[in-house]
C-alpha positions in Angstrom: 54.1 61.3 51.5 52.6 58.0 52.3 49.3 59.6 53.3 49.3 61.4 49.9 49.9 57.9 48.0 46.9 56.5 50.1 44.7 59.5 49.4 45.3 59.3 45.6 44.8 55.6 45.8 41.4 56.0 47.2 40.5 58.7 44.7 41.2 56.4 41.9 39.2 53.9 43.3 36.5 56.5 43.7 36.9 57.5 40.1 36.7 54.1 38.8 33.5 53.4 40.9 32.2 56.6 39.5 33.1 55.8 35.8 31.5 52.4 36.1 28.3 53.8 37.4 28.2 56.5 34.7 28.8 53.6 32.2 25.9 51.5 33.6 23.5 54.6 33.6 24.5 55.6 30.0 24.4 52.1 28.8 20.8 51.5 30.3 19.6 54.9 29.0 20.7 54.5 25.4 20.8 50.7 24.8 17.7 51.2 22.7 17.6 54.9 21.5 20.9 54.6 19.6 19.4 51.8 17.5 18.9 53.6 13.9 15.7 53.5 11.8 15.9 52.1 8.3 14.3 53.2 5.1 14.8 51.3 1.8 12.9 52.4 -1.3 13.6 50.4 -4.4 12.1 50.9 -7.9 10.5 47.8 -9.3 9.3 49.4 -12.4 9.5 53.1 -13.9 7.7 55.3 -11.1 6.6 52.4 -8.9 8.4 51.5 -5.8 8.6 48.9 -3.0 9.2 50.5 0.5 10.5 49.0 3.8 10.7 51.2 6.7 11.9 49.8 10.1 11.7 51.7 13.2 13.1 50.9 16.9 10.6 49.7 19.3 10.4 51.0 23.0 8.7 48.3 24.7 5.4 47.8 23.0 5.5 51.2 20.9 7.5 52.2 17.9 9.1 55.4 17.8 6.9 57.9 16.1 8.7 58.3 12.9 7.2 58.8 9.2 8.7 58.8 5.9 7.7 61.7 3.6 8.6 62.8 0.3 8.7 66.3 -1.1 7.0 65.4 -4.4 3.6 63.9 -4.9 3.3 60.2 -4.0 0.5 57.6 -4.4 0.1 54.7 -2.2 -0.6 51.6 -4.2 -0.9 49.1 -1.4 -1.9 49.6 2.4 0.9 49.6 5.0 1.6 46.2 6.2 3.3 46.2 9.8 5.0 43.5 11.7 7.1 43.4 14.7 10.6 41.7 14.4 12.4 41.5 17.6 12.9 45.1 18.9 11.8 46.7 15.6 8.6 47.5 13.7 8.8 46.9 10.1 6.3 48.5 7.7 6.0 47.6 3.9 4.1 49.0 1.1 4.2 50.0 -2.6 3.8 53.5 -3.9 3.9 55.5 -7.0 5.6 58.8 -7.5 4.1 61.1 -10.0 7.6 63.2 -10.2 10.8 61.5 -10.7 12.1 60.3 -7.2 15.5 61.7 -8.0 15.8 65.5 -7.1 13.0 65.1 -4.3 13.7 65.5 -0.6 13.2 62.6 1.8 12.2 63.5 5.3 12.0 61.2 8.5 9.6 63.2 10.0 10.0 62.9 14.0 13.4 62.2 13.9 14.4 65.6 15.2 12.5 64.9 18.4 14.5 61.5 19.0 18.0 60.5 19.8 18.4 58.1 17.1 19.5 58.3 13.4 18.1 56.9 10.2 19.8 55.1 7.2 18.1 55.7 3.9 18.8 53.6 1.0 17.3 54.0 -2.5 17.7 51.8 -5.4 16.6 53.2 -8.8 15.5 51.1 -12.0 18.8 52.1 -13.7 20.8 50.4 -11.0 22.0 53.7 -9.3 21.8 53.5 -5.8 21.9 56.3 -2.9 22.7 55.6 0.7 22.8 58.3 3.5 22.3 58.8 7.2 19.8 61.3 8.5 20.2 62.6 11.9 18.2 64.5 14.4 19.8 67.5 13.4 19.5 66.8 9.5 16.2 64.7 9.3 16.0 65.4 5.5 18.2 65.1 2.2 17.8 65.4 -1.4 17.9 62.2 -3.5 20.5 62.5 -6.2 20.5 60.7 -9.6 23.7 58.8 -8.5 26.3 58.2 -5.7 29.8 57.8 -5.7 31.4 54.6 -4.0 33.5 56.9 -1.9 30.3 58.2 -0.5 29.1 54.6 0.4 32.4 53.9 2.1 32.3 57.2 4.1 28.9 56.3 5.2 29.6 52.8 6.5 32.9 53.7 8.0 30.9 56.1 10.2 28.5 53.6 11.1 31.2 51.1 12.2 32.8 53.9 14.2 29.5 54.7 16.0 28.7 51.1 16.6 31.8 50.4 18.6 31.6 53.8 20.3 27.9 52.9 21.5 28.7 49.2 21.8 29.4 49.3 25.5 29.6 45.5 25.8 32.4 45.3 23.1 34.2 48.1 24.8 33.9 46.5 28.1 35.3 43.1 26.6 38.4 44.9 25.2 38.9 46.8 28.5 38.8 43.5 30.5 41.2 42.1 28.1 43.7 44.9 28.6 43.5 44.3 32.4 44.9 40.7 31.8 47.6 41.7 29.0 50.2 43.9 30.5 52.8 43.6 27.8 52.4 45.6 24.8 53.5 42.8 22.5 50.9 40.4 24.0 48.3 43.3 23.7 49.1 43.7 19.9 48.7 39.9 19.5 45.4 39.8 21.5 43.8 42.7 19.7 44.9 41.2 16.3 43.4 37.9 17.2 40.1 39.6 18.3 40.1 41.7 15.0 40.8 38.6 12.8 38.1 36.7 14.6 35.3 39.1 14.5 36.2 39.9 11.0 35.7 36.2 10.0 32.3 35.9 11.5 31.2 39.5 10.6 31.8 38.7 6.9 30.2 35.0 7.1 27.1 36.2 8.8 26.7 39.4 6.6 26.9 37.4 3.5 24.6 34.8 4.8 27.2 31.9 5.0 26.6 31.4 8.7 23.7 32.6 10.7 22.9 32.6 14.4 20.0 34.0 16.2 20.8 37.3 17.7 19.4 36.9 21.2 21.6 34.0 22.3 24.5 35.7 20.7 24.0 39.0 22.7 23.5 36.9 25.7 26.8 35.0 25.2 28.7 38.2 24.5 27.7 39.6 27.9 28.7 36.2 29.5 32.0 36.4 27.7 32.8 39.6 29.4 31.9 38.0 32.8 34.4 35.2 32.1 37.1 37.5 31.2 36.6 39.7 34.3 36.8 36.5 36.4 40.1 35.8 34.9 41.5 39.1 35.9 40.6 38.4 39.4 42.1 34.8 39.3 45.5 36.6 37.7 45.7 39.1 40.6 45.4 36.2 43.1 48.3 34.5 41.5 46.5 31.7 39.7 47.0 30.6 36.3 44.7 29.6 33.4 44.7 29.5 29.6 43.2 33.0 29.3 46.1 34.5 31.6 49.0 32.5 29.9 47.7 32.8 26.2 45.2 35.8 26.2 45.2 35.9 22.5 43.4 32.5 22.3 40.5 33.8 24.4 40.5 37.0 22.3 40.2 34.9 19.1 37.4 32.5 20.6 35.3 35.3 21.8 36.0 37.4 19.1 34.1 34.9 16.7 31.2 35.6 19.0 31.5 39.5 18.8 31.6 39.3 15.1 28.0 38.0 15.1 27.1 40.9 17.2 28.7 43.3 14.7 27.0 41.4 11.8 23.6 41.6 13.8 24.0 45.5 13.7 25.1 45.6 10.2 22.2 43.5 8.8 19.7 45.6 10.9 21.4 48.7 9.0 20.9 47.1 5.7 23.5 46.9 2.9 23.4 48.8 -0.7 22.4 45.9 -2.9 25.3 46.9 -5.5 28.0 47.6 -3.0 27.7 44.9 -0.3 31.6 44.1 -0.4 32.4 47.6 0.0 29.9 48.4 2.7 31.1 45.4 4.5 34.7 46.5 4.3 34.0 50.0 5.2 31.9 49.1 8.4 34.7 46.6 9.5 37.3 49.6 9.0 35.1 51.7 11.2 34.8 49.2 13.9 38.6 48.7 14.0 39.3 52.4 13.9 36.7 52.9 17.1 38.4 49.9 18.9 41.7 51.3 18.4 40.7 54.8 19.5 39.4 53.3 22.6 42.5 51.5 23.3 44.6 54.7 22.9 42.3 56.5 25.2 42.8 53.8 28.0 46.6 53.5 27.5 47.0 57.4 27.6 44.8 57.6 30.7 46.8 54.7 32.4 50.1 56.4 31.4 48.9 59.7 32.8 47.9 58.3 36.2 51.1 56.3 36.5 53.1 59.5 36.0 51.4 61.0 39.2 51.0 57.6 41.4 51.4 53.9 41.1 48.0 52.2 40.4 47.1 50.1 43.3 46.5 46.4 43.0 42.9 47.0 44.4 42.0 49.4 41.8 42.6 46.7 39.1 40.7 44.1 41.1 37.9 46.7 41.7 37.7 47.4 38.1 37.5 43.6 37.1 34.6 43.4 39.7 32.9 46.5 38.3 33.1 45.1 34.8 31.9 41.8 35.8 28.9 43.2 37.8 27.8 45.1 34.8 28.1 42.2 32.2 26.4 40.0 34.9 23.5 42.5 34.7 23.4 42.5 31.0 23.6 38.8 30.9 20.4 38.5 33.2 18.8 41.2 31.2 19.4 39.6 27.9 18.4 36.1 29.3 15.2 37.6 30.5 14.5 39.1 27.0 15.5 35.9 25.2 13.2 33.5 27.1 10.3 36.0 27.1 10.1 35.6 23.4 9.1 32.0 23.9 
């Protein structure tokens, strides 16, 4: 039966390698496409609106998206465009001949993309409306008012989707799980990570503490490299603070990852009258997505262990694979950061 165990071990290593390559391919392919567009329409006086339309950039070109309304609209000012990081921001003022409530808003071109669009409307009477348009549903009717429950549901979904496509955050959690083998320590580490990124997510979103996004994203990638290196050290029988007290490392790097979450949330935009609610909902969504990822990993490991013992080299191989991916991101983000100067 020894040959069977060896064959299964080799098969596990090949599966891990294939998974890592697939993750790297998917991450590279979707790192920009999944960034949503954002349309903000705010009524400054009855029938007159200021419009902000932010669309993701691909290199030097913006996605071919346009905001259209079903009713008659007159432009009061020319469209002013400016590039901010990896997005194009366009602003203008417009007048609607018919009430905006009841009209359909369409993000033309969304159906030909892989991204979504967040639409936020503020009316002069204080009513707000926030919704998410997708390639399958690129238009929606603007209601006269929106319930707070709908706002909560929209931002919970944003949080879940951000962590689901946030491959760097997921790899950090995966690397942490390679260090923490005891479920009590795992709960402690995950709790510390959650508490830390909630602190900085809230602080950065409310504008209490701000950091430029490029260094933050670079440091997030480097943090994954460091944790992956600790996994290798542990497998070699060495000790360090990360190995003996992983919750401390989870808390410290969780503060960093919280700034990354905040950057995504600020990029989405927040409803002016429901900022605390949207912030809470986004955080809840992130936690739900994170817990779902941990549950999937634990279930997969448990299932494999029922068939064969996971070889030590598979753990080391996973750590190296995670470290290589994170190192690639680190170089990529460093290059992007210094290219801005």
